[in-house]
C-alpha positions in Angstrom: 61.3 -47.1 -43.6 61.8 -50.6 -43.2 62.4 -51.7 -39.0 65.9 -53.1 -38.7 66.4 -56.4 -38.0 66.6 -58.0 -34.2 69.9 -58.4 -33.5 70.7 -62.1 -31.8 71.0 -60.8 -28.5 67.9 -59.4 -28.9 66.2 -62.6 -30.2 67.5 -64.1 -27.2 66.0 -62.0 -24.7 62.6 -62.1 -26.5 62.4 -65.9 -26.2 63.6 -65.5 -22.6 60.5 -63.1 -22.1 58.1 -65.2 -23.8 59.3 -68.1 -21.2 58.7 -66.0 -18.3 55.4 -65.0 -19.8 54.0 -68.6 -20.0 55.8 -69.3 -16.7 58.2 -71.7 -17.8 61.0 -69.3 -15.7 59.1 -68.4 -12.3 59.4 -65.3 -11.0 62.4 -65.6 -8.3 64.0 -68.1 -9.8 67.9 -67.9 -11.4 68.4 -67.6 -15.0 70.1 -70.3 -16.5 74.0 -69.6 -16.3 75.9 -67.8 -18.6 77.6 -71.3 -19.7 74.2 -73.1 -20.0 72.8 -70.0 -22.4 75.9 -70.0 -24.0 75.3 -73.6 -24.8 71.5 -73.7 -25.3 71.7 -70.6 -27.7 75.3 -71.3 -29.4 76.1 -68.1 -28.9 79.1 -66.2 -27.2 79.4 -65.3 -23.7 79.0 -61.5 -24.8 76.2 -62.1 -26.7 74.5 -63.7 -23.6 75.7 -60.9 -20.7 73.9 -58.5 -23.6 70.5 -60.3 -23.8 70.4 -61.0 -20.0 71.4 -57.0 -19.7 68.3 -56.5 -22.2 66.0 -58.7 -20.1 67.0 -56.5 -16.8 66.6 -53.1 -18.4 63.2 -53.9 -19.7 62.1 -55.5 -16.2 62.0 -59.0 -16.5 65.0 -59.6 -14.4 67.1 -58.4 -11.0 70.7 -58.5 -10.3 71.0 -60.3 -6.9 74.6 -59.5 -5.2 76.8 -62.6 -4.6 74.2 -65.0 -6.6 73.3 -64.0 -10.0 70.1 -62.5 -12.0 66.9 -64.0 -10.6 63.8 -63.9 -12.9 61.1 -61.0 -12.2 57.8 -60.1 -13.5 57.0 -56.6 -14.4 54.1 -54.9 -12.6 50.7 -55.7 -14.4 49.3 -53.3 -15.8 45.6 -52.6 -15.2 43.2 -55.1 -17.1 41.0 -53.1 -19.9 37.3 -53.6 -19.6 37.3 -55.5 -22.4 35.9 -59.1 -22.8 36.9 -61.2 -25.5 34.8 -64.0 -27.4 37.1 -66.3 -28.8 35.6 -68.0 -32.0 36.3 -68.3 -35.8 35.0 -65.5 -37.9 32.9 -67.7 -40.0 30.9 -69.1 -37.2 30.2 -66.6 -34.7 27.0 -67.3 -32.6 24.9 -64.5 -33.3 22.5 -65.1 -30.6 25.3 -65.6 -27.8 27.1 -62.9 -28.9 24.3 -60.2 -28.6 23.4 -61.8 -25.1 26.5 -61.5 -23.9 27.3 -57.9 -25.0 24.1 -57.1 -23.1 24.7 -58.1 -20.2 28.1 -57.2 -19.8 27.2 -53.7 -21.0 25.3 -53.5 -17.7 28.6 -54.2 -15.4 30.9 -51.7 -17.4 32.6 -54.2 -19.8 32.6 -54.2 -23.7 32.4 -57.6 -25.7 35.3 -57.9 -28.4 35.4 -60.9 -31.1 39.1 -62.4 -31.0 39.3 -64.8 -34.5 40.3 -67.9 -33.8 40.7 -69.7 -37.7 43.8 -68.2 -38.5 46.2 -69.4 -36.0 43.8 -71.5 -33.8 42.1 -71.0 -30.3 45.5 -71.1 -28.3 47.2 -68.4 -29.7 43.5 -66.2 -30.1 43.5 -66.4 -26.3 46.9 -65.5 -25.8 46.7 -62.8 -28.2 43.4 -61.4 -25.9 46.0 -62.0 -23.0 48.8 -59.8 -24.3 46.3 -56.8 -25.1 45.5 -56.8 -21.5 41.7 -58.1 -22.0 39.7 -58.7 -18.8 38.6 -62.2 -19.6 38.1 -64.6 -22.1 35.0 -66.9 -23.1 36.1 -69.2 -25.6 34.5 -71.2 -28.0 37.1 -74.0 -29.0 37.2 -74.7 -32.6 40.5 -77.2 -31.6 39.3 -80.6 -30.7 42.9 -80.9 -29.0 45.8 -79.0 -27.0 48.8 -79.6 -25.8 48.3 -80.1 -21.8 49.1 -76.7 -19.5 49.7 -75.0 -22.5 47.5 -71.8 -21.4 48.6 -72.5 -17.6 50.1 -68.8 -17.9 47.2 -67.3 -18.9 44.7 -68.3 -16.7 47.0 -67.5 -14.1 46.6 -63.6 -15.4 43.4 -63.6 -17.3 40.1 -66.0 -16.5 39.2 -68.4 -19.3 36.0 -69.6 -19.7 34.7 -72.3 -21.6 31.9 -71.8 -23.8 29.6 -75.3 -24.2 32.6 -77.5 -24.5 35.8 -77.5 -22.6 39.3 -76.9 -23.8 40.7 -80.9 -24.0 43.9 -80.8 -21.8 43.1 -77.7 -20.3 41.4 -77.1 -16.7 38.8 -73.8 -17.6 36.1 -72.8 -15.8 32.8 -74.3 -18.3 29.7 -73.2 -19.2 27.4 -75.3 -21.5 24.3 -76.7 -22.6 22.7 -79.8 -21.2 23.3 -81.9 -25.0 22.8 -85.3 -22.8 19.4 -84.4 -21.7 18.5 -82.5 -24.5 19.2 -86.0 -26.4 17.6 -87.9 -24.1 14.2 -85.7 -24.5 14.5 -85.4 -28.3 15.2 -89.0 -28.6 12.4 -90.0 -26.0 10.0 -88.2 -27.5 10.3 -90.1 -30.8 10.3 -93.2 -29.0 7.0 -92.6 -27.3 5.6 -92.1 -30.2 6.0 -95.3 -31.1 9.4 -94.9 -33.6 11.8 -97.9 -33.3 14.0 -97.9 -35.6 15.6 -94.0 -35.2 19.0 -93.3 -37.3 21.3 -91.2 -35.9 23.0 -88.4 -37.9 25.3 -85.4 -38.4 28.5 -83.8 -38.3 30.8 -86.7 -36.0 33.2 -84.4 -33.7 35.6 -85.4 -30.7 33.8 -82.3 -28.8 32.1 -82.5 -25.8 28.7 -81.6 -26.9 28.4 -84.0 -29.7 29.6 -86.7 -27.6 27.1 -85.9 -24.8 24.3 -85.9 -27.5 25.5 -89.5 -28.7 25.1 -90.3 -25.2 21.4 -89.2 -25.0 20.7 -90.9 -28.2 22.1 -94.5 -26.9 20.1 -93.4 -23.1 17.1 -92.6 -24.1 16.7 -96.4 -25.9 18.4 -97.7 -22.6 15.7 -96.2 -20.2 13.1 -97.8 -22.3 15.0 -101.5 -22.4 15.8 -101.3 -25.9 19.1 -101.5 -27.7 20.2 -99.2 -30.7 22.0 -101.2 -33.6 24.8 -100.2 -34.5 23.7 -99.8 -38.2 21.7 -97.0 -37.4 25.1 -94.6 -36.4 25.3 -93.0 -40.2 26.9 -90.2 -39.3 27.4 -87.8 -42.6 31.2 -86.6 -42.0 34.0 -85.7 -39.8 33.3 -82.2 -39.1 36.5 -81.1 -40.3 35.5 -82.3 -43.5 33.3 -79.3 -44.0 30.4 -80.7 -46.0 27.9 -83.3 -45.7 28.1 -86.6 -47.2 24.5 -88.4 -46.7 25.5 -91.5 -48.6 25.3 -93.6 -45.1 21.9 -92.6 -44.9 20.5 -92.8 -48.2 21.6 -96.5 -48.0 19.7 -97.5 -44.7 16.7 -95.7 -46.1 16.6 -98.1 -49.4 16.9 -101.3 -46.5 13.7 -103.4 -45.8 14.5 -102.0 -42.3 14.7 -98.6 -42.8 14.6 -96.3 -40.2 11.5 -94.9 -39.3 13.0 -92.0 -37.5 16.1 -89.5 -37.6 18.0 -87.5 -34.8 20.0 -85.3 -36.5 22.9 -84.0 -33.8 22.8 -80.3 -35.6 20.3 -77.9 -37.1 22.8 -77.2 -40.1 22.8 -80.7 -41.0 19.1 -81.1 -41.6 18.7 -79.8 -45.1 21.1 -82.8 -47.0 19.1 -85.1 -44.3 15.6 -84.1 -45.7 16.6 -84.2 -49.2 18.3 -87.4 -48.3 14.6 -88.6 -47.4 13.0 -87.0 -50.2 15.0 -88.7 -52.5 14.3 -92.3 -51.2 10.6 -91.7 -52.1 9.9 -90.8 -48.5 7.6 -88.0 -46.2 7.9 -86.5 -43.4 6.5 -87.4 -41.0 4.6 -90.1 -42.2 7.1 -92.5 -43.2 10.6 -91.2 -41.3 10.0 -88.5 -38.3 12.6 -86.3 -38.1 14.0 -84.4 -34.9 17.2 -82.2 -34.6 18.7 -80.2 -31.8 19.7 -76.2 -31.8 16.7 -74.5 -33.0 18.8 -72.1 -35.0 18.0 -72.5 -38.2 14.5 -71.8 -39.6 13.2 -74.6 -41.6 9.9 -75.9 -42.2 8.3 -78.6 -44.6 5.5 -77.2 -46.1 2.6 -77.1 -43.2 5.3 -78.4 -40.8 7.8 -77.4 -38.5 10.9 -78.7 -37.3 10.8 -80.5 -34.3 14.4 -79.4 -32.4 16.2 -79.0 -29.0 16.1 -75.7 -28.0 19.3 -73.8 -26.0 18.4 -70.4 -24.2 21.7 -68.8 -25.1 19.8 -65.9 -22.8 20.7 -67.7 -19.6 24.1 -69.2 -20.9 25.2 -65.2 -21.3 23.9 -64.8 -17.7 26.1 -67.8 -16.6 29.0 -67.0 -18.1 29.0 -63.3 -16.7 28.0 -64.9 -13.6 31.3 -66.8 -13.3 33.7 -64.5 -15.0 32.6 -61.9 -12.1 33.3 -64.8 -9.6 36.7 -66.0 -11.5 37.7 -62.1 -11.4 37.2 -61.7 -7.4 38.4 -64.8 -6.8 41.3 -66.4 -9.5 42.2 -68.9 -7.2 38.4 -70.6 -6.9 38.0 -74.1 -8.1 37.2 -74.4 -11.7 33.3 -75.1 -12.4 31.0 -77.0 -14.8 27.7 -75.2 -15.2 25.1 -77.0 -17.1 22.1 -74.5 -18.3 18.6 -76.4 -19.3 17.4 -77.1 -23.2 13.8 -77.4 -24.0 12.4 -79.6 -26.5 10.5 -77.9 -29.2 7.8 -80.3 -30.3 6.5 -79.2 -34.2 5.1 -81.0 -36.9 8.3 -83.0 -38.6 8.4 -85.3 -35.1 5.1 -86.5 -36.2 3.4 -85.2 -32.9 -0.2 -84.4 -33.4 -0.9 -81.0 -34.4 -2.4 -79.9 -30.8 0.6 -80.8 -29.0 2.8 -78.1 -31.5 4.8 -75.5 -29.9 7.0 -72.5 -32.0 7.3 -69.6 -29.3 10.8 -69.7 -28.6 12.3 -69.5 -32.3 12.6 -66.0 -33.7 12.5 -66.4 -37.5 14.7 -64.9 -39.8 13.5 -64.3 -43.7 14.4 -67.5 -44.8 12.3 -70.2 -45.0 13.8 -73.8 -46.1 11.2 -76.1 -47.6 11.3 -79.5 -48.8 8.6 -81.2 -51.5 7.8 -84.3 -49.6 5.2 -85.8 -52.5 7.7 -88.3 -54.3 5.7 -88.6 -57.2 7.2 -85.5 -58.2 10.5 -86.5 -58.9 11.3 -82.8 -60.4 10.6 -81.2 -57.1 12.3 -83.3 -55.0 15.1 -80.7 -54.3 15.0 -77.8 -51.8 13.6 -74.4 -52.7 14.6 -71.4 -50.5 11.7 -68.3 -50.4 11.3 -65.5 -48.2 8.7 -65.7 -45.9 8.1 -62.8 -43.4 6.0 -64.9 -40.7 5.9 -68.4 -39.5 2.3 -69.6 -38.7 2.4 -70.4 -34.5 0.1 -72.9 -33.0 -0.1 -73.4 -29.0 1.5 -76.5 -26.6 4.0 -77.3 -24.1 7.5 -77.5 -24.7 9.6 -80.4 -22.7 12.4 -79.1 -20.6 15.4 -81.0 -19.3 16.2 -80.1 -15.7 19.1 -78.0 -14.4 22.3 -79.3 -13.4 25.1 -77.7 -11.7 28.3 -78.9 -10.7 30.3 -76.9 -8.3 33.9 -78.4 -9.4 35.6 -79.8 -12.0 39.1 -81.7 -12.0 41.2 -83.2 -14.7 41.2 -82.5 -18.4 37.9 -82.6 -19.5 36.8 -70.8 -32.7 32.4 -63.5 -39.4 28.9 -64.7 -40.4 26.6 -65.0 -37.3 24.4 -68.1 -37.2 
């Protein structure tokens, strides 16, 4: 049997409860007067009184003699030993999710994915709070939020942002050293003698991408060099969800073409390699290649992909540590913690083979190959093959420094990958 539709006074009561939960009506304050509520909701005095009576019965209001009805918050239910991992269903980061699960299990918590793809990041966080979760780790997929919209949730449940902040909201943040990693990667190319480095990949407003772009520029500035705007060849704004490497293809045909490419994300490497091959160029002889992520198992014949590796187990440790501190001291200052990254040197950057290293990536069964011989145009597209093993060489990884800042002020979402 279908539930009966709510009456008007019940709808008004629900709306007022929502204002209380969001912090718009503070505990101890007086409810608006009957006349104000009549005008606001365009209802009769009787309907307003029934709505207020409903609030009092539900524990959200208290009659005070000679004053009226004050706002009241019901006693908080005990928080569950469940922590939300808020992210889009189609992009859950497997390495981080599993690392968090293991660390939380040690201290008696369970990790649960809360999807943010349908209703957005804010709604997913509010959903976790309504379900009485202990805390929420949030990988935001919405670039902008209304400032302060999560203030009521933050007062009840710790929110720790992952890898980039919730724009417009003050929260704890644990992120990788994106600027330091990009600085290492681009600096490595420059030190190998590459002088015309293109920057490509998805462009987003998120802080992680902005920091990688900053690192690209800083590596040049530290060597008294200035990268040209013609080498900023982003493949697409992220909201389009597809790669368009035409700007890179155009640059590769010019006389002053790039001799190296820094790719903002490993997931963007495949179309970049295809574009280089279609231009009749070889990796790394003609165009060196370096990326960021160490998430995608890519090789080009005998060459592996040089890339910046993020230590997700360390990120998980810092996230759980911050959660525990926030639960123990809800009023503590918000903090920003930056986890160190490493540059893994493989063959695609053009470094000598005795400097290659491949000891941090656990390969999946899929290796992407690209034929680098420009004379065989019919084979310039990618072929995917199954490869259970990857050859490894010794070498040393470069490490960006560990940085931790104790406070943060001001504003600062499946398939695993």
